C-alpha positions as CSV (number, residue, x, y, z in Angstrom):
1,M,18.4,-35.1,9.8
2,S,21.1,-37.4,11.2
3,F,24.7,-37.5,10.0
4,I,24.2,-40.9,8.4
5,N,21.0,-39.8,6.6
6,K,22.6,-36.7,5.3
7,L,25.5,-38.6,3.8
8,S,23.1,-41.3,2.4
9,S,21.3,-38.6,0.4
10,K,24.6,-37.6,-1.1
11,V,25.3,-41.2,-2.1
12,E,22.3,-41.1,-4.5
13,N,23.6,-37.9,-6.1
14,V,27.1,-39.2,-6.7
15,I,27.1,-42.8,-7.5
16,S,24.2,-43.4,-10.0
17,G,25.8,-45.5,-12.7
18,N,27.5,-48.9,-13.1
19,W,30.9,-48.1,-11.9
20,V,33.7,-50.7,-11.5
21,K,36.3,-50.8,-8.7
22,L,39.9,-50.9,-9.5
23,P,42.0,-53.7,-8.0
24,N,43.4,-52.8,-4.6
25,R,47.1,-51.8,-5.3
26,F,48.3,-53.0,-1.9
27,P,49.0,-56.6,-0.8
28,Q,45.9,-58.4,0.4
29,E,45.4,-61.2,3.1
30,S,46.4,-64.0,0.7
31,D,49.4,-62.1,-0.7
32,W,52.9,-62.2,0.7
33,L,53.2,-59.1,2.9
34,K,56.5,-57.3,2.8
35,M,57.2,-55.2,5.9
36,G,59.4,-52.2,6.2
37,A,60.8,-50.3,3.3
38,V,59.2,-51.1,0.0
39,S,59.3,-49.7,-3.5
40,L,55.8,-49.5,-4.9
41,K,55.4,-48.3,-8.5
42,P,53.3,-45.1,-8.8
43,R,49.7,-45.5,-9.8
44,T,49.2,-45.4,-13.6
45,N,45.4,-45.3,-13.9
46,T,43.8,-42.4,-15.7
47,Q,41.8,-39.8,-13.7
48,D,38.5,-41.2,-15.2
49,E,39.4,-44.7,-14.1
50,I,40.2,-43.5,-10.6
51,L,37.1,-41.4,-10.4
52,N,34.8,-44.2,-11.6
53,S,36.3,-46.6,-9.1
54,L,35.8,-44.1,-6.3
55,K,32.2,-43.8,-7.3
56,A,31.9,-47.6,-7.1
57,H,33.4,-47.6,-3.6
58,A,31.0,-44.8,-2.6
59,K,28.1,-47.2,-3.1
60,D,29.4,-49.0,0.0
61,N,30.7,-46.1,2.0
62,A,28.9,-42.8,2.6
63,E,32.1,-41.0,3.7
64,I,33.6,-41.6,0.2
65,A,30.4,-40.3,-1.3
66,D,30.7,-37.2,0.8
67,F,34.3,-36.7,-0.3
68,L,33.2,-36.9,-4.0
69,E,30.7,-34.1,-3.4
70,H,33.7,-31.8,-2.8
71,L,35.9,-32.8,-5.8
72,D,35.5,-29.5,-7.4
73,E,37.4,-28.0,-4.4
74,M,40.4,-30.3,-4.9
75,D,43.3,-30.4,-7.3
76,N,42.6,-33.6,-9.3
77,K,46.3,-34.4,-9.2
78,Y,45.5,-36.0,-5.9
79,L,42.7,-38.3,-7.0
80,G,45.2,-41.2,-7.0
81,L,46.2,-40.4,-3.4
82,A,42.5,-40.4,-2.4
83,H,42.1,-43.8,-4.0
84,D,45.2,-45.1,-2.2
85,I,43.7,-44.0,1.1
86,V,40.5,-45.9,0.2
87,D,42.6,-49.0,-0.8
88,L,44.6,-48.8,2.5
89,S,41.3,-48.7,4.4
90,N,40.4,-52.0,2.7
91,C,43.6,-53.7,3.7
92,N,43.6,-56.2,6.5
93,E,47.1,-57.4,7.3
94,R,45.9,-59.8,9.9
95,L,48.8,-59.0,12.1
96,I,48.9,-58.1,15.8
97,G,49.0,-54.3,15.8
98,S,47.5,-53.8,12.4
99,I,45.5,-50.6,11.9
100,N,41.9,-50.3,10.8
101,M,41.4,-46.9,9.1
102,L,37.6,-47.4,9.3
103,D,37.8,-47.1,13.1
104,K,36.4,-43.9,14.5
105,A,38.7,-40.9,14.5
106,N,36.0,-38.6,16.0
107,E,32.3,-38.5,16.6
108,N,31.5,-38.0,12.9
109,H,34.2,-39.7,10.9
110,S,36.5,-42.7,10.6
111,F,40.2,-42.1,10.1
112,M,39.6,-42.6,6.4
113,G,36.7,-40.1,6.3
114,H,38.7,-37.6,8.3
115,I,41.7,-37.8,5.9
116,L,39.6,-37.7,2.8
117,G,37.7,-34.7,4.1
118,M,40.9,-32.8,4.5
119,L,42.3,-33.5,1.1
120,P,40.5,-30.6,-0.8
121,V,41.7,-27.8,1.4
122,V,45.2,-29.3,1.9
123,S,45.6,-29.7,-1.9
124,R,45.0,-26.0,-2.3
125,E,46.8,-24.6,0.7
126,N,49.7,-27.1,1.3
127,P,50.1,-29.6,-1.6
128,A,53.6,-30.5,-0.5
129,A,52.1,-32.3,2.5
130,L,50.1,-34.5,0.1
131,D,53.2,-35.2,-2.1
132,L,55.0,-36.3,1.1
133,S,52.1,-38.6,2.0
134,Q,52.3,-40.2,-1.4
135,A,56.0,-40.8,-1.1
136,V,55.5,-42.5,2.3
137,I,52.7,-44.7,0.8
138,N,55.0,-45.7,-2.1
139,N,58.1,-46.4,0.0
140,S,56.8,-48.2,3.2
141,D,54.6,-51.1,4.2
142,T,50.8,-50.6,4.6
143,I,50.9,-50.5,8.4
144,N,53.5,-47.7,8.3
145,A,51.6,-45.8,5.7
146,K,48.4,-46.0,7.8
147,Y,50.2,-44.9,10.9
148,F,51.8,-42.0,9.1
149,L,48.6,-40.8,7.5
150,I,46.6,-40.9,10.7
151,N,49.3,-39.0,12.6
152,L,50.1,-36.5,9.9
153,F,46.5,-35.6,9.3
154,G,46.1,-35.0,13.0
155,F,47.7,-31.7,12.3
156,D,46.1,-28.7,10.7
157,L,48.1,-29.2,7.5
158,H,46.3,-26.5,5.6
159,K,47.8,-24.0,8.1
160,M,51.3,-25.4,7.7
161,S,52.2,-24.1,4.3
162,G,55.2,-22.3,5.8
163,L,56.9,-25.8,6.0
164,A,56.2,-26.6,2.3
165,E,59.9,-26.4,1.3
166,Q,60.8,-28.7,4.2
167,F,58.1,-31.2,3.2
168,K,59.4,-31.2,-0.4
169,A,63.0,-31.9,0.8
170,V,61.9,-34.6,3.2
171,K,59.9,-36.3,0.4
172,E,63.1,-36.9,-1.5
173,V,64.8,-38.8,1.4
174,I,61.8,-40.9,2.4
175,P,63.3,-44.1,1.0
176,I,66.4,-43.8,3.2
177,I,64.3,-42.9,6.2
178,A,62.2,-46.0,5.7
179,R,65.3,-48.2,5.3
180,D,66.9,-46.7,8.4
181,T,63.9,-46.9,10.7
182,L,61.7,-49.8,9.5
183,S,64.3,-52.5,8.9
184,G,64.9,-55.6,11.1
185,G,61.5,-57.3,11.0
186,Y,58.1,-56.8,12.5
187,L,57.9,-56.2,16.2
188,M,54.1,-56.5,16.7
189,D,53.9,-52.9,17.9
190,F,54.1,-49.4,16.4
191,S,57.6,-48.5,17.8
192,K,59.2,-48.5,14.4
193,N,56.3,-46.6,12.9
194,K,56.6,-44.0,15.6
195,E,60.3,-43.7,15.0
196,F,59.7,-43.2,11.3
197,F,57.1,-40.5,11.9
198,E,59.2,-38.7,14.4
199,F,62.2,-38.8,12.1
200,V,60.1,-37.2,9.3
201,K,58.7,-34.6,11.7
202,F,62.2,-33.8,13.0
203,L,63.6,-33.2,9.5
204,A,60.5,-31.2,8.4
205,S,60.8,-28.7,11.3
206,S,61.0,-25.0,10.6
207,D,64.8,-24.8,11.5
208,S,65.7,-27.4,8.9
209,K,67.4,-26.1,5.8
210,P,65.8,-27.9,2.8
211,A,69.1,-28.0,0.8
212,N,70.8,-29.7,3.8
213,V,68.0,-32.3,4.1
214,R,68.3,-33.2,0.4
215,M,72.1,-33.9,0.9
216,L,71.2,-36.7,3.3
217,N,70.9,-39.0,0.2
218,E,74.5,-38.4,-0.7
219,I,75.7,-38.5,2.9
220,M,74.0,-41.9,3.5
221,K,75.3,-43.3,0.2
222,V,78.9,-42.4,1.1
223,I,78.5,-43.8,4.7
224,Q,76.9,-47.1,3.4
225,T,79.6,-47.5,0.8
226,L,82.7,-46.7,2.7
227,C,82.1,-47.4,6.4
228,K,83.1,-51.1,6.7
229,K,84.7,-51.3,10.2
230,T,84.4,-47.8,11.4
231,N,81.1,-46.7,13.1
232,P,79.6,-43.5,11.8
233,N,78.2,-41.0,14.3
234,C,75.8,-38.5,12.6
235,D,73.8,-35.9,14.5
236,L,71.0,-35.0,12.2
237,G,70.3,-31.9,14.2
238,A,73.7,-30.6,13.3
239,I,73.3,-31.6,9.6
240,K,69.9,-30.0,9.1
241,T,71.0,-26.6,10.6
242,A,74.6,-26.4,9.3
243,D,75.8,-23.7,6.9
244,T,74.8,-25.1,3.5
245,V,77.9,-24.0,1.7
246,T,80.1,-25.5,4.3
247,L,78.1,-28.7,4.3
248,R,78.4,-29.0,0.5
249,K,82.1,-28.4,0.5
250,N,82.8,-30.9,3.2
251,L,80.5,-33.5,1.7
252,D,82.8,-33.6,-1.3
253,A,85.7,-34.5,1.0
254,L,83.8,-37.0,3.1
255,P,84.9,-40.1,1.2
256,Y,88.6,-39.2,1.9
257,Y,87.8,-38.6,5.6
258,I,86.1,-42.0,6.0
259,E,88.8,-43.8,3.9
260,N,91.5,-42.3,6.1
261,A,89.6,-43.4,9.3
262,E,89.2,-46.9,7.9
263,A,92.9,-47.1,7.1
264,Q,93.9,-46.0,10.6
265,G,91.5,-48.5,12.2
266,K,89.5,-45.9,14.0
267,Y,86.5,-47.3,15.9
268,S,84.2,-44.3,15.1
269,V,84.0,-41.2,13.0
270,D,82.1,-38.0,13.7
271,I,80.3,-37.5,10.4
272,S,78.2,-34.5,11.4
273,G,81.1,-32.8,13.1
274,F,83.3,-33.1,10.0
275,L,80.5,-32.0,7.7
276,S,79.5,-29.0,9.7
277,K,82.9,-27.7,10.6
278,A,83.9,-24.5,8.9
279,A,87.4,-24.2,7.5
280,D,90.0,-22.7,10.0
C-alpha cells in the first residue's frame, strides 16, 4: 500500500462528521500584512473547537488526518499550536521570499506534516521547545514564524530536553529579540529571519545561564530608555555566561553608569563589560 493510500484510509477513520474550520488567525492575502515584530493575542478557542476544526482540515489534507490519529500520544495543551501550524500552512503572503509549508520536507512529508508528526513526542519529552515555538508565532510575522518552525524542527527536539531551562528563559525575551532583529522593513530574503533564529539558538545554548538570559528584558529596557547619544556595546556571550549574582548587582547600578556616560558626552559605553565585572 502506498503512503498516500495508507493516509487516505486514516482520513475516513478520523473525519467522519460535519466539522467546521475555524477562521485562520493570521493575516490573509487581502489583509494588511505587518512584517517584523508583532503582538498576536493568544488563541482563546476551546479544545473541542480546535479539534473539530482540525478534523475539518483533515478532510482536505491526509497529513493532518495522520496527525489526528496520534492525538492520544500528545499533551492536548498543544492543540492550539498544532492548529497555528495548519493556519500558517494556509497563509500565502504573496511576497518574494515567502515560505510554503506544504512544500516537501522529505520524501514522505511536507514541512507542515513533518512538524505535526513531531508534536506528540516533543510535547512529552521537551514541551519547553513547543512553548518557545508558540512565543515566536505570537510575536513575529508569519514568514518569520514559518522560517523558525522549519529550522527548529530540523533538530531532534525530543532529545534536547537538557536545554529545557534555556528554552524557557529565551521564550521570555522573544519580543525583544524580534524587535532587535526583524525591524527595518522587508528585505525580500531570509537574512533577518536567519539572524532571529541564530540569536535564539545562541541564547538557548548549553552554556547560557537561564537567569542571565531573563535579565535581558531589564537590560534592554534600561538601554532603550537612557542611551540617547551614547552608543551601547553589549556582548551577549559575556552576558549569558557571567556570574549571575554579579550581573544582578551591576544591573541595579546600570542606570547610573549610563547616565554618567551621557553627562560626560561619551561616544560609547561597554554595557556587558560593566555588567559582568566583579567588584575589586
